[in-house]
N, C-alpha and C positions, 0 to 999 in steps of 0.2 A: 212076023209076030204070031201068026196062026200056028206056025210049026214049033214054037218055043215050048220046051218041056216045063217051063216055069209059069206059063200063062194059060188060064182056062176061062172059057165062056160058061157061065153058070145058069142052070135052070132047075126046075123042081126035081128032075131025075138025078142030078149029080151034086146038088147043094149039100146034102148031109155028108156025103162021102168026102168031098173036097174041102168044104169050109169047116164043118163041125169036126168030123173025124180027122181030117187032114191037119187041123190046127193043133192037134195033140202031138204031132210029129215035128212040124215046122210052122212058124207064124204065117198066117194067111192075110194078105192085104186085099180087102174087098172094095172094089171101085163101083159105086152106084152111078150110072150114067144114063143118058138118052141121046138118040140121034140128033134131035133138034137143038141140043145144048152146046153152044159154042165153047164155053169154058171146058166142058167135058172133052171136046175134040182137042183142045190145047193140052189138057192134062194127060190124056191117054198115052200118047207116044213117050212122054217123060216117064210114066210108070212102067211102060213096057221096056224101055231102055234100062231102067234101074233093075227090073226083074232079071233081065239077062246078065247085067253087069254083076249083080250079087250072086249069081250062079247057084240058085237053090237055097240061099239063106232065108228066103221067103217065097211064097207062092202068090201070084197076082190072080185074083178071081174077079172077073168082070160080070156085073149084073145089069142088064138093060132094064131099067125101071118101067118102061112101056110094055115090055113083053113079060116081065116077071113081077107083076104088080103085087102078088100075094107076098113074095119075099120082101119087097120094099115096104109094104104095109106092116109086116111083122116087126121091122126095125124103125118104124115111124119116120121113114125118109120123106122130108117135106121140101128139101131143096137139093139141087145137084149142081156140080158133083159133090157127093159126100163119100169119104173114104174111111173105112173102119178096119182096125187091125184086130184079128182074132188070135187068141192063144188059149190052148186047152179048152176049146169048145165055146169060149166066151169072148165078146168084144171087150177089149181092154183100153183102147184109145181110138181117137178119130180126128179127122180134120175136114174142113169144108172149103171148097173153092179150088182154083187152079194155082196151087202154091208153086214157087220156083224150085228148081232142082235142089239147091242147097238146103232149103227148109224141109223138103221131103226126106233128104238124107239124114238130117238131124232127127226128124220124127222116127225114122226107121232105126237109127243107131241106138235110140233109147231102149229098144225092145229086142233087137236081134242078138243072137249069140255072138260073142267075140272071142278071139283066141285067148285073151287074158282071163276070160271066165273060167277056164280050166284051173288056173291058179287060185281063183276065188273058191271054187269047189274044194280043191285040195286043202286050202287054208282053213275052210270051215270044218273039214274033217279033223284037221290038227287041233282046232279049238275044242271040238267035242271030246277029243282025247286028252285035253288038258295041256297041250303043247302050244302055249301062247307065243313063245319066242319063235318056234318053227313057223307058225301061222304068219307072224309079222314079216319074216324073211321072204316068204312066198308073195305076200301082198306088196311089199316094197319093190320086188322084182316086177310084179304085174303093173304097178303104178308107173315105174320107170318106162316100161314098154308101151303102156297105153294109159297116159295120164287123163284122158277124157272119159274113161269108163267109170260111171258113177257107182257101179256095183263094187268096184275095187275099193273106193273110198268108204262106202257103207260097211263093207267087211273089215276094213282097217279100223274104223271107229269101234266096231264090235270087239275086235281083238284088243284094242287099247283099253276099252272099258273092262274087258275080262281080266286084263293085267293090272287093273287098279288105277290106271292113269285116265281118270274121267275128264280132266281138263284137256288133255291131248285129244281125246275122243270127240269132245264138243268142238274143238278147233277144226278137226277134220271134217265134221259134218257141216260146219260153217262155210267150207269151201265148195260145197255142192251147189249146182245151179238152182235158181229159185223154184223151178217146177219140181225138181227132185226133193226139195225140202218139204214139200207137201205130201209126199208119199207116206202111206200107212206105216211101212217098215221104219222109216226115219222118225216119224212121230212116236212110234213105240220105243225105238231105241233111245230117243231123248227122254221119254218118260222113265225108262228103265234106269237111265243114268241119274235122273232126278232122285229116285229112291236109293240108288247106290250111294249117293253122297250122304243121305240121311243115315243109312245103315253103317257105312264105313266109319263114321264118327261115333258109333254106339257100341255098347256091350253086345255080346252074342245073344242070340235068341233065347237060350235057356236062362241066362242071367236076367234078361228083361222080363221073362215070364215070372221068375222068382220075385222080382221087385213088385210086379203087379199082384202076386199072391199075398205079399206082405202089405201092400197099400194099393187098393184098387183105384185110388185117385192120383197115382203117380203119372201125371200127364206126359212127361217126357218119355217114360218107359213105354207107354201105350203108343205114342207117336212113332218111336223108333222101332218098336216091335212090328208095327204095320209095314214099315219099310222092309224089314227082314222077310215078312210074309210075302210081299210082292216079289222079292228076289227068289224066294223059294217056290213061287208059282201058286201061292194060296191067296189069290186076289180077293175072294169073298171074305176070308178071314181078315184081310187088311181093311176092306171096306167096313166090316163090322166094327173094328177097333177105331177107325177114323170117325164113323158116325157116333160111336159112344163118346169119343173125345169132344166132338162138336156139342154133344148134349150136356156133358159135365163141365167142360172148361173151354167155352167158345173163344176166350181171349188168348188161349195158349199160342205162343209164337205168332201173334198178330194174325189170328184166324188160319193157322197153318194146316189144321185138319181139313178145312173146306178146300183150301188150295190143293192139298194133296189128293183129295177125292176127285177134284176136277181133272187133275193130271192123270189119275188112274182111269177115269172114264175115257179120256182121249186115247190112252194106251189100249184099252179093251175094245174100242170101236163099237161094232154092232153086236157084241156079246149080249145075250138076253139078260144077264145079271145087271147090266148097266141100267136098263129101264127100271128095274125094281129099286135099285139103290138110288137112282136119281129121284124117284118118287119119294123115297124115305127122306132124302136130304131136303127136298122141297118142303115136306111136312115139318121138318125141324126148323127150317128157316121161316116158315109162315104159320 
């Protein structure tokens, strides 16, 4: 194990190079352990075997918490074994305890590059170029070869939504495992499709603006214009229109403006604008 090119003992001298900088090149699995910890002794050979089996798809970094207390304290390690996965310089996932081999493999496979990811990347490039059909062909091939890759399904839903088949996109997302359903990119895609449905059934943006110029109280035009603004990347413009609609016609669509705002807040996540517009919505409600 000591001679493995995929396993490193970490201290203050090599932590930055191997864990932080190294995770920009390949995922780094950091095992926080101690010599007195029996579960750590059970887990360690399992991790070492997987590191060698995966042949460089991830690096195993071992941190003895008794000897490297400053590093352990930096990450608030209170129980061991704790295992954190680093990508692009940041911890992105973790587990605690001596999990069995199959659960660790499932944990790793959520994050490690897979052969089918190349088709996902190529399909996303096709989508950006407007070739939805070409993107779907690549993704269907990837799904046949690697049906367990959630990144293929997410990209497939993106392509289906871009092609206007929102129902199919939602059905594809519904097939994702429960933990994948909670990911930010899935939440954002579902939100995008929510607004796609509203916009698809509406006039174009210019026509909706003309309707509002003629009648500022045209609630339907304001609601559907907000959906177009979301599709066009103008989230703040959409929030302004939805707040205005809440103020002038709260009953429209059974409180549709508030529901759309909440969906948009979920889409935007930690965007600073969300804090401002949540406060404004609160003030309108109370």
